[in-house]
C-alpha positions in Angstrom: 2.2 -14.7 -12.2 5.7 -15.1 -10.9 6.7 -18.1 -8.8 6.2 -17.4 -5.1 8.2 -19.5 -2.6 8.4 -19.7 1.2 11.2 -17.9 2.8 14.4 -19.9 3.3 14.6 -19.0 7.0 11.7 -20.2 9.0 10.7 -20.0 12.7 10.7 -23.2 14.7 7.0 -23.0 15.6 3.8 -21.0 15.4 1.0 -20.6 17.9 -2.3 -18.8 17.5 -2.7 -15.9 19.9 -5.9 -16.3 22.0 -7.6 -13.3 20.2 -6.6 -14.7 16.8 -8.0 -18.1 17.6 -11.2 -16.5 18.8 -11.6 -14.8 15.5 -10.6 -17.9 13.6 -13.4 -19.9 15.4 -15.8 -17.1 14.5 -14.9 -17.6 10.8 -15.1 -21.3 11.0 -18.6 -21.1 12.5 -19.9 -19.3 9.5 -19.6 -22.5 7.5 -21.1 -26.0 8.0 -18.6 -28.2 9.9 -17.9 -30.2 6.7 -17.1 -26.9 4.9 -14.9 -25.3 7.5 -12.0 -25.3 5.1 -13.7 -22.4 3.3 -12.4 -20.2 6.2 -8.8 -20.8 5.0 -8.3 -17.3 3.5 -9.7 -15.1 6.3 -7.9 -17.2 8.9 -4.6 -16.9 7.0 -5.2 -13.2 6.9 -5.6 -13.2 10.7 -2.3 -15.1 11.0 -0.6 -12.4 8.9 -2.1 -9.7 11.1 -0.7 -11.5 14.1 2.8 -12.3 12.8 3.3 -9.8 9.9 3.7 -12.7 7.5 2.8 -16.3 6.8 5.4 -18.8 7.8 5.6 -22.6 7.1 4.8 -23.5 10.7 1.8 -21.2 10.5 0.6 -23.0 7.3 1.0 -26.3 9.1 -1.0 -25.0 12.1 -3.7 -23.7 9.9 -3.9 -27.0 8.0 -4.3 -28.9 11.3 -7.0 -26.5 12.5 -9.0 -26.9 9.4 -8.2 -30.6 8.9 -7.0 -30.1 5.3 -3.8 -31.2 3.6 -0.8 -28.8 4.0 -0.4 -28.5 0.3 -3.9 -27.1 0.0 -3.1 -24.3 2.4 0.3 -23.8 0.7 -1.5 -23.4 -2.6 -3.6 -20.5 -1.2 -0.6 -18.8 0.4 1.5 -18.9 -2.7 -1.3 -17.9 -5.1 -2.6 -14.7 -3.4 0.0 -11.9 -3.4 -1.8 -10.3 -0.4 0.0 -12.9 1.7 3.6 -12.2 2.6 5.8 -15.4 2.5 8.8 -13.7 4.2 9.1 -11.2 7.0 8.2 -7.6 6.2 8.9 -4.3 8.0 6.6 -2.8 10.6 5.3 -0.6 7.8 5.0 -2.4 4.5 4.6 -0.4 1.3 2.8 -1.8 -1.8 3.6 0.4 -4.7 1.3 0.1 -7.7 3.4 -0.3 -10.9 0.7 -0.7 -13.5 0.4 1.7 -16.5 -1.8 4.5 -15.0 0.5 4.8 -12.0 3.6 4.7 -14.1 2.3 7.4 -16.3 1.7 9.5 -13.2 5.1 9.1 -11.6 5.3 5.7 -10.0 8.9 5.2 -11.2 9.9 8.3 -9.2 8.2 6.8 -6.1 10.2 3.6 -6.7 13.4 5.6 -6.5 12.3 7.0 -3.1 11.6 3.5 -1.8 15.0 2.2 -3.0 16.9 5.2 -1.5 15.0 5.3 1.8 14.3 1.6 2.4 16.4 -0.6 0.1 15.7 -3.1 -2.6 12.1 -4.4 -2.8 11.2 -7.3 -0.5 14.1 -6.4 1.8 13.5 -5.1 5.3 15.3 -1.9 6.3 18.1 -2.2 8.8 15.9 -0.7 11.6 13.1 -3.2 10.8 10.6 -0.4 10.2 10.1 -0.6 6.5 9.8 -2.9 3.5 8.3 -2.4 0.1 7.2 -4.3 -3.0 5.7 -3.5 -6.4 2.2 -4.8 -7.0 -0.2 -4.9 -9.8 -3.2 -2.6 -10.2 -4.8 -1.6 -6.9 -7.9 -0.3 -8.6 -7.5 3.4 -7.8 -6.2 4.5 -11.2 -7.9 7.9 -11.2 -5.9 8.8 -8.0 -2.6 7.6 -9.4 0.2 7.1 -8.4 -0.9 5.1 -5.4 1.0 3.3 -2.6 -0.8 1.2 0.0 0.9 1.5 3.4 -0.3 -0.9 6.0 -3.4 -1.7 4.0 -4.5 1.9 3.5 -4.2 3.8 0.3 -2.1 6.9 -0.1 -3.0 8.6 -3.4 -1.8 11.4 -5.8 1.7 10.9 -4.4 4.8 12.9 -5.4 8.3 11.9 -4.3 8.3 14.7 -1.7 4.9 13.5 -0.4 6.1 10.0 0.0 9.3 11.1 1.7 7.2 13.1 4.2 5.1 9.9 4.9 8.3 7.9 5.5 9.7 10.6 7.8 6.5 10.7 9.9 6.5 6.9 10.3 10.1 6.9 11.2 9.3 9.3 14.0 6.5 7.1 15.2 3.8 9.4 14.1 0.5 8.3 12.6 -0.2 9.1 8.9 -3.6 9.8 7.3 -4.6 7.9 4.3 -6.1 9.5 1.2 -5.1 12.0 -1.4 -1.8 13.8 -0.9 -3.1 16.7 -2.9 -6.2 17.0 -0.7 -8.8 16.2 -3.3 -12.0 14.6 -2.2 -12.2 10.9 -3.2 -12.0 10.8 -7.0 -13.2 14.3 -7.7 -11.3 16.4 -10.3 -8.1 18.0 -9.1 -9.0 21.5 -7.9 -12.5 20.4 -7.0 -15.7 19.9 -9.0 -16.4 22.2 -11.9 -19.8 21.1 -12.9 -23.1 20.8 -11.0 -21.9 23.4 -8.5 -25.2 25.3 -8.0 -26.4 24.6 -4.4 -30.0 24.8 -5.6 -29.6 21.6 -7.4 -29.4 19.8 -4.1 -31.1 21.9 -1.4 -34.6 21.2 -2.6 -35.5 24.8 -3.4 -36.3 23.9 -7.0 -38.7 21.1 -6.0 -42.4 21.6 -7.1 -45.4 20.1 -5.4 -47.0 17.4 -7.5 -50.2 15.4 -7.2 -49.9 11.7 -7.8 -52.5 10.3 -10.1 -55.1 7.7 -9.1 -54.7 8.2 -5.4 -57.5 6.6 -3.3 -60.1 9.0 -2.0 -59.8 10.1 1.6 -62.6 8.6 3.8 
């Protein structure tokens, strides 16, 4: 794993929003008081949802909340790549660059990200977009895959990715899932086996008598 460091430019302070603190308290209550530090990951995720990234003041605030050393919280933030250690765009793209996605066109998707957004980890001039390359996201059969704002967009082509970026730039909502319209991980073009409806509608079922049933009284 590459070395992950906090951003050079940091905000002066961090404060939990009331709704974030309410959810944080809920997570802390799931553990015995002496084990409340176990809530560090879900609460850090809540912080990222509030701010868009995890800053050093946020790490310090979380350490104080859970009464744990700052270095312990920093270890979590720098270990898990799900946490952003520098500001990201309003819409953050996580492009899978592992072998199955590369074989299915991920390199072409990278070119789209570079041309439309800029270099990875940089935020676009309008603040709308940022992107990074990540390891396997576990959807290899639907490669290539880009996670946008935590939702998977699969079977992407350069044109399909361009279209998603255009919609987001116009402030439109985008629908996650397969760009080719396939159902979950079904074969492209739809299933080609077990297509007979009678296999599922119960018409082939036969009445049976279970052995050793008790006699009716």
